[in-house]
N, C-alpha and C positions, 0 to 999 in steps of 0.2 A: 151231471151224474144223477141217476134216479135212485130213490130210496124206497125200499119195500118194507112197509110197516109190519106185515104179518107173514113174511115168507114169500115164496114165488107166486103163490096163488092169492095173496092178500092185496089190499089196496097199496098204491104207491104214488110217488110224485117225483118230478125231475125230468132230466133229458138223457137219452141214450142215442148218440149219433144225431140224426136228423128227426128223431121221434121224441115228442114231448108227452109226458105222462102227467095227468092231473086228476084230482078228485072233484066231483060235483054232486051234491045231494046224496052222498054215501056211495057213489059209484065211481069207478076208475075209467078214465077215457084216454085214448091215444090220438094224437094228431101229428101230422108232419110239420116240420119247421120250414117256413118259407126260405127259399134260397136267398132272397134279398128283399129288403123293405123299400117300398116306394113312398116317397114323401114329396110328391109334386105339389107345389103351391101356386096359386094364382098370383098375378102381379100385385093385386090388391093385398093379398096376405103377406107377400114378401115386403111390400112397402110398409105394412103395419109392423112387421118384425124389425125392419130397419129403424122405424120411428121409436119403437120401444127400446132398442139397443142404444140409440142416441140419448134418449132421456135417462136411461140407467147410467150411461157413461158420464153424463153431466153431473149427476148426484153422487157418483162414486167419489170417495174421500171427503164427502161433505156431510156424513151422517151426524156427527156431533153438532155441526152448525144448524142443520135443519131441525134437530131435536129441540133447539131453542127458538128458532125463528118461525117454526110452523106448528108449535105445540097447541096453539089456541084454535087452529082450524082443522086439526087432525082428529076428527071424532070417529071412533070405531075402527081406526086403522093406524099403522105406524106413520110417523112423520116422513120416513123415507118413501113409502108408497104414495103419500100425499104429494110430495115433491115430484116424484116421477110422473104421477098422473097429471098434475097441473102443467108441467112442461111438455108432456106428450101432446096435450091439447093446444097449448098456446105458443110454445117457443120453436117448434120444428116447422120448417118451410121447405119448398122445393118439391120436385117430382122424383119418384123412384127411378133410377138408383142414386140420384144426386140430391138427396135430402140433406138438410144441414140445420144446425141450431142457430137461430137468430139471437145474438147476445142481447139485443135491445128488448127482447120479449121474455128473457129468462126470469123465472120466478123463484127466488130463494127465501122470500118472506112475504107475508100478506097481513096487513093490519090497518088501523085507523090513523096512525100518525102519517104525516106527509113528508116527502123528501124535499130538499132544496130545489128552487126553481132552476138554478144553474150550478153546474159543477165542472171543474176543469182539472186536468192533470198535466204534470211536466216531469219527465224522467231526467234525473241528473246523476252525477257520480255519488251523491249522498243517498239517493233513493227516489221514491215517487212523491213529488210535492202535489198534494191534493188540496184544492180550495173549493169552497161552496158558499153560496149566498145565504145570508142569515135573516133576510127580511120577513120570512114567514115563520120564524121560530116560535111565535106565540099564536099562530093560527090554530083554531080548533083545540085539539088536545096536545098539540106541540108544546114543548117547553125548552128553554135554553139549556137545561141540564140533561137533555136526551143524549145518550151515548152513541158514538159512531161504531158501526160494524162494517168491515170491509171483506171482500172476497176476490181472489184472483184465480183464474183457471185457464189452462190451454185447451181450446176447443178443437184442436186438430188431432193430437195424439191422446188427450185425456190422461196423460201420465202423472200429472201433479196438480195439486190445488193448495193454495195458501189462503188463510182467513184469520181474522182476529176480532174478538169482541173487546173493544177498547174502553177506556175511561175518558176519551177525548169528547168534549162537550159540543153540542150543536152551536152554541154561541161563539165558540172559538173560530169557526169558519175556515180552519185549515188543519192539515196533519201531514206528517212525513211518514210515508209507508216504506217498508223495506223493499229492496230490489227483488223482483221475483226470482225464485230458485230455478224455474224453468228457463232454458236457453231459447225457447220458442216464444213467439208473441202470446200474450195472455190477455184475457178480458178482465176488466175491473168493474165490480158492482159495489154499491154501498147501501146501507140501511141504517135507520136510527131506532134505538130502543129507549123507552123511558127509564129514568133513574131507578124507579121502583121495580123495574123488570116486568111490569104488567101489560105494557102496550108496545107495539112495534109498527114500523112503517112498511109499505110495499118496497120492492127492490128497484133501485135506479142504476142503470148502466152508465158508467162514466166514460169508457172508451177502451181502446186497445193499447196495451203497453208492449212495445217491441224493441 
């Protein structure tokens, strides 16, 4: 609907049928509305759209987690956008239209602490038994009191994500995680954060829980 500010002879703005009325530099102009809009994209553009969508779906439901795990490297932008950008560059593989997220390259944290050299998981009726090596717990800035952070997510439908910032210590070398809420296979990643919450490790992929 068009609006006439000063009567029939005055300036106006809006749409009447297929005619669009608008003002520019104090004058009123009319132009026809296109019958349809064309949005043809090249394969390269479509591939980039798919990559961005995959990265956004990965970070979906993980906003609170990345606010904690990526706060130190998110300068001038949100932790969400930092996480999307990093995974857009590092974690997506394949050729359009069959691009996918490589769970081994997912980045949910980035820091100076190191992750264990070896990690294993076993699914039982009690939950997910997670074990890790402790031989490097005093390497560099690592400390036995570093706390475990874990995250599980389905990378097929992206419907659900589970994560927890625990008080389980690096020196304990094991943890019992809850059974995933998703009925589909999920990927499991871990990170460690210092007890004073000032330092964090990179992300380590543990495996697929199915």
